[in-house]
Every structure is written in C-alpha cells, then in structure tokens.
N, C-alpha and C positions, 0 to 999 in steps of 0.2 A: 562938438556937443558933450555935455555931462549927462550921463545916461545911467538911470538905476535899472538893475536887472534882478528880477526874482528867479530862482533856479539857476544861478549862474556858476554853481559848481558841478552840475549834471552834465551828461555827455553832451547835449545840445548846447547848454548854457556856457559850459567852458570854451566851446567852439566860438560861441557868440562873443565872450569876453576877449578872446584873442584877435578876432575879427574887428571888433571895434578899436581896440588898442592899435592894431596894425593900420588903421585908416584914419588915426588922429584923434579919435574920440577919447574921452575919459570914461571910465567905468567904475561904479560902486555897485556892490551886489549883496543880497541878503545871505546871511551865513547862519545856519542853526546850531553850530558847533565851533569851537576853537579849531578844530581841524580843517573844518571848511574855511574859517577865515584865514588860516595860514595859506591854503591853497590858493585862495584869491590874492593874498599879498605876493606870493611867489610869481603869480601871473601878471602882476603890475596893476591889479584892481585893488580899490578901496572895500574892505568889508564892513557890512552894517548888521551887527549881531541881533537876530530875531528870526521869526518865522512868519508865514502867512496869517497866523492867527493873531499875530502882534499888531493890531491896526494902528496903534499910536505909533509904532516904529515905521510902519508904511507911510503914514502921513508925513512925518517928520523928514524921511528920505526924500520923498516926492517934492517937498517945498524947496529943496535946493538943487533940483536939476532940471535938464532942459528936454528930457524924454524918458518914456519908460518902456521896458520890454519885459513882458510878463511870461514866464515859462514854467514856474513852480508848479508841481503837482505831487500828491502823496505816492502816486504809483503803486498803491496796495490794491492787488487784485485777487487777494486771498479769499474774500467772500463778498457776496452783494451788499452787505452792511458795510464793510470797509470801503468798498467802491464808493457807495453813497456819501460816505463820511468824507472822503476826499473831495468828491464833487462839491458837496456843501461848503467846506472850508474855502475851496477856489473861489466859488461864486461870491462869498462873502468878501474875500479879499479883493477881487476884481471890482465889486461895487464900492470900496473904500478908495481903491486907486482912482476908478473913473470920477468919483465925486471930488477927489483933491485936484483933479486936472480940468474940471469944468471951467469953461469961460477963458482959459490960458492959451488956447490953440497950440499947446504942445502935442508931440505925437505920443500915442500910445499903440504899441505893437503887442498884440495877443496872439493866441495860437489855438487851433482845433485840429481835428482829424479832417481828412478829405471826405465829401459827401459821397453817397451812393447814387448812381444813375443806372436804372435798369437797362442792361444790354448794351452799354457803350462806357467808355472812360467819362467820368466826371469832369466837369470844368468849373472854372471860377465862378460861372453864373448860376451853378445849380446851388439851390439852398441846402443847409445842413438839416439833418433829421434832428427833431426835437424830441424824439421819442426813444425807446430802447435803453440798454444799460448805461450809455454815457450820454443820453439826450440832455442831461443836466448841464454838462459841459458846453454843449452847443447852444443851450439858452443863455449861458453866463456870456459867451463870446457875442452872441446876437445882442444881448443888453449893451455890451461895451461898444459895439459898433453903432449903435443907436446914439452914442454920445456925440457922433459926428454933427448932430443938430444942436449941440450944446456947447460949441466951442472946443472940442477935442478932436485933434486930427488921428482919430482911431482907425486902425487897420487890423487885419488878421492874416496870419501866415497859416495856411492849412498844411499839417504835417501828415506824411503817409504813414502806412502801417508800420514800417521799419525805417528808423533814422540810425544808420550804423555807421561803425568807425572800427577798423581792425578785428572784423568778424564778430563784434558784439553790438548790442543796442536794439531797441524796438521789439516788436513782436516775433521777429526770426531770433532775437537773442533769447527770448522766453522760450521759444520752441528748443533752443540749444541747451538752456537750463533744464527744461523738463526732460529732454533726452538723457542728459547726465544722471538725473535723479532716477529716471525709470529704466534705464539700460536699453531703450528703444527710440528710435526717431519717429514720432508719431505725428499725424495730420488728420483733420477731419474730413469726411465725405470722399469724393472721388479724387480730390487733389487738384481740380482743374481751375478752382477759384484763384483768381489773380490778386496779388498785393503790390501796391507801388511802394517805391522805396527812394530813399536819397541818402547821401554821405552827410554826415553831421557838418562837416566843414562848409559843403555847398549850401546847406539849409541856413548855417550861420550868415553866409554872404546875403542870402534873401533877406533875413531879419535886418541886417545892416541897410539894405536898400529900401525896405519898407520904412523903416526909421527915418531915412534921409528924405524920401520923396514920395512914399505912397500918398494918395489922395484919401481925404476923410471918407470913412464908410466903405473902404475897398478891401477885398479878400484875394489872397494870392495862393498859388499852389507850389509848395516846395517838393516838387516831383521830378526825379531824374528817371527813374525805371518806371514806365507807365503801368506795368503789371507783370509781375513774375508769378507763373503758377506755384502755388504752395507745395505741390509734390516736387517740383524742381528745387525749391528752397531745402526742403527736407531731405531730398536725395544728397545734397552736398553736405549738409549737417551729418546725416548718417555715416557718409564715406568718411569724412574727416575724423569722426569719433569712433569709427569701426564698429558701428552699431546697426542693427537691422531697421529697415524702414517699415513702418505699419500704419495702415489706416485705422482710426478708431472713431467711436461715435462722438459728436460734437460736444455731448453732455460731458466727456471726459474733461474738458477744459474748463469746467465750472462756469463762472459768470462771463468769461471770454469766449465760450462755445459759439454763440450765435454771430460773434464778430469774426471769430476765425473761419466760421463756415461760410461767410458772405463773399461774393464776387465784387470786388471794389476797385478796378483800375481808375486811373485818374490821369488827366492831361494837365501840362502846365505851359502850353503854348502862348496863351495870352500873358501870362506872367514873364515869360521870356522876352516876348515882343515888346511889352510896355515898360518893364523895369530893367531890361538890358541883362537879365539873369541868366549866366552860363554855367551850368555844372561842368566841373573838370577832374572831379575825383572818381575813384573806382566804382562800379556798378555794385549792387548787393550780392550777386552770384559771384563776382570775383573777390569781393571782400571777405565773404564766407569762407574762402579758401584760407584765410588766416586762423581759422579754428584749430586748436590743438587739442588733443585727447588728454 
C-alpha cells in the first residue's frame, strides 16, 4: 500500500515509517520543515511539506494514497489554552482527512489514549471519556470511527500513557524532563496509580496491522505493560539521574495534573488475540535504565 502518515517524524511516527517500509509498503509523510523532510528522505519515505493546518495539502496527499495513518499532535502541554489549541487543530484536520476518504473504503488509522475503567484494567470495549482536559481528542477520534458507516475502514489504536524508546518518550519522558529541570524526581499522590506503556517499535507494528486488516469502526490497545506504578517509574528516573524522589501535589503538573494522578491500567488481550500483535521490545522500567544524567 501507498500510505500517507501525519506525525511521521515523531517518536512513534518514525517507527511507523520504518515498520511500513520493512513490510513492503510505501510511505509518504507530512513534514513541517526541511529538516523533517530530510529525515523522511533518509528513512526512505517521501516528504509532503505542510502541517495539520494546511488542509489543501492534506486533501492533495490523500488523493494519491491507499490509506492514512494519523499521528500528528502539537504536544504542547504548557497551558490549558495551548492544549486546547492543539486539540482543535487536530480535530479540524481529522475532519478534513475523513471527508477526503468517504466512500473509498480505504483505511484510516487514528489514535487516542487508553480509557479509564474504575478498579480494573481498561479493555478495547471500554468507551473513551469525552470530558476532561483531553476529551476533545476523544471526541475527534469517535467522529473518525463513525466514518465506518460512510465507506471508510476507520480504526483507532489507543496508546498508553508512555510510548518509549531508549529511555525517552511519553509521560515518563515528561517526568524525566521535569526532574532534570527541577532537581528532583517528582510524582503526584501516593504513587500507587498505574500507567500502561509500550515500546515505540511495538506500537508501530500495531499501527501496521490495523492498517492492513482492522475492521471498520474497531479500536485496539497498544499496551505491553498493563500498568506500572508511577512511584516505581519515578524511582528509576531518580536513581538514573542521581536525584531525590519526592511526592508533590497533582497541581504541580499544571493541566496534566489530573491525568498524572489517575489510575489507568489497560489490557491488550483482545488486540493480541484478534490481530496477532505480539510485543517483543523492552518494558518501560527496563528501557528507563537507558536514562543518562
């Protein structure tokens, strides 16, 4: 397949490009800068200059491909306003992408976070929360999945709190960045809340499988580690950086505070059984051992 990817130079997107090329697909990907375009060319992909806000660029790219994988997001969590702007930009882009695919029966694979299920690991059957700081992203993905009734083989890969590689990435990566900036490895609450995780290369394999064979309207969990305690995550970060480990109020983390404080384990049993997805890369706690001071 000839596949258009948004976010193709990020941690996950770079792994997706490699995964697609290694399995005989062609990849073209959105590039916001010449540096990103060069990175894509070096990987063997075709760059498409533009951003999520360039809707005509998106339409033109989609006209010449067999499927789309959407990964791009601003990842600006600096303030509630910045987060809301990024969510609005993504929602508008997804609407454009979906409209360009209507009636074609081509695949669209988009992404979200895993849902919250009170007192147990969330499953692929659990609905996404449409409220809260990132509820807008869930609403955009839900709208994309509804295109299954309009001639689009739409599916969603639900990503865990941390998608990691070489000790970086995801919310655990943010905790590492915060620790370096503040001189202490911090966590909210009592530290017993659990975060699921997956290696970027394993997540990329699931995006490919969803592109190739996921039924329209389906959701899948890219979860390897069902749920590591945040205190255990921060203990590794603190030890690797030689910093103290300290509990702090959730408000310390700004708009991400409520997310960081929530217990959110998740299962991927159905994903493994139905799509044949088998993670093979290091777990989060093992991968965090790659952090250097």
